[in-house]
C-alpha positions in Angstrom: 23.0 -23.0 -7.1 21.4 -20.4 -4.7 20.0 -18.0 -8.1 17.9 -20.8 -8.3 16.1 -20.4 -5.7 15.8 -16.6 -6.6 14.2 -16.3 -9.6 10.4 -16.3 -9.3 10.8 -12.7 -6.9 13.4 -11.8 -9.5 10.8 -12.4 -12.3 7.8 -11.0 -9.9 10.3 -7.9 -9.6 10.9 -7.5 -13.2 8.0 -7.6 -14.1 6.6 -5.1 -11.9 9.3 -3.0 -13.3 7.9 -3.2 -16.6 4.5 -2.5 -16.0 4.9 0.6 -14.3 7.4 2.2 -16.9 5.0 1.4 -19.4 1.6 2.6 -17.2 3.1 6.1 -16.2 4.2 7.1 -20.2 0.9 5.8 -21.8 -0.4 7.8 -19.1 2.1 10.4 -19.9 1.4 10.1 -23.7 -2.8 9.4 -23.5 -3.1 12.1 -21.5 -4.2 15.6 -21.6 -1.6 18.6 -21.5 -3.9 21.2 -20.4 -1.9 24.2 -17.4 -4.1 25.9 -15.2 -4.1 28.1 -12.6 -6.2 25.0 -10.2 -3.7 22.0 -12.0 -0.6 24.4 -10.6 -1.8 25.4 -7.1 -0.7 23.1 -4.6 -3.0 20.4 -3.3 -2.6 19.2 0.7 -5.0 16.2 1.8 -8.1 18.5 0.2 -8.0 21.3 2.5 -7.9 25.1 0.7 -4.0 26.1 -0.1 -4.1 29.3 0.0 -5.5 29.4 4.5 -3.2 29.5 6.7 -0.7 26.8 6.8 -1.0 25.7 10.9 -4.6 24.5 10.9 -4.8 21.0 12.5 -5.3 18.6 10.7 -8.2 15.9 11.5 -7.2 12.4 13.2 -8.4 10.5 10.9 -6.1 10.5 8.1 -3.4 10.0 10.2 -5.1 6.8 11.0 -6.0 5.7 7.6 -2.3 6.1 7.1 -1.3 3.5 10.1 -3.8 1.5 8.3 -2.2 1.4 4.9 1.1 1.5 6.5 0.1 -2.3 8.1 -1.5 -3.9 5.4 1.7 -2.8 2.5 3.5 -4.3 6.1 1.3 -7.7 5.5 1.5 -7.9 1.8 5.1 -7.8 2.5 5.2 -11.1 4.4 3.0 -13.0 3.0 5.3 -13.1 -0.6 7.5 -14.6 0.6 5.4 -17.3 2.8 3.3 -18.0 -0.4 7.0 -18.2 -2.4 7.5 -21.2 0.2 4.6 -22.6 1.6 5.4 -25.8 -0.3 8.6 -26.4 2.1 7.9 -24.5 5.1 6.9 -26.7 8.1 4.1 -26.8 10.6 5.5 -23.6 12.7 5.7 -21.7 9.8 2.6 -22.7 7.9 0.6 -22.2 11.4 2.5 -18.8 13.3 1.5 -17.2 9.6 -1.8 -17.6 9.7 -1.6 -16.1 13.7 0.0 -13.4 11.9 -2.4 -12.8 9.4 -5.3 -13.8 12.3 -4.3 -10.9 15.0 -4.0 -8.7 11.0 -7.6 -9.3 11.0 -8.7 -8.3 15.0 -6.9 -5.0 14.6 -8.9 -4.3 10.8 -12.4 -5.5 12.7 -11.7 -3.1 15.8 -10.8 -0.1 13.4 -13.5 -0.8 11.4 -16.2 -0.8 14.4 -14.3 2.0 16.0 -15.2 3.5 12.7 -12.0 5.3 12.1 -13.0 3.9 8.5 -15.7 5.9 7.8 -16.0 9.9 6.8 -19.2 12.3 7.5 
């Protein structure tokens, strides 16, 4: 009885799982397995891996990471909202638009501040 309400979400998760496994396997089978020193060396955020580990990181790495987390969470809130948009009352409909407006204002603010630009 209640499982029919979650059928679309279960189907979505199943398709995502199958696609991710198949993409991983196809890329592993097709790719050239040529090992060299550059591939085996550790890589951290574009810095030379053989320098001191206590170098300072640029603040833009953290800003981009925070922006990614914010907009990743936005998508996780949008999916259930889009599934149930037909049965939502007006309060649920407009509260999500207010949420999206606040996120858009934050994104525009970060964009205007230059957090997404690299030198």
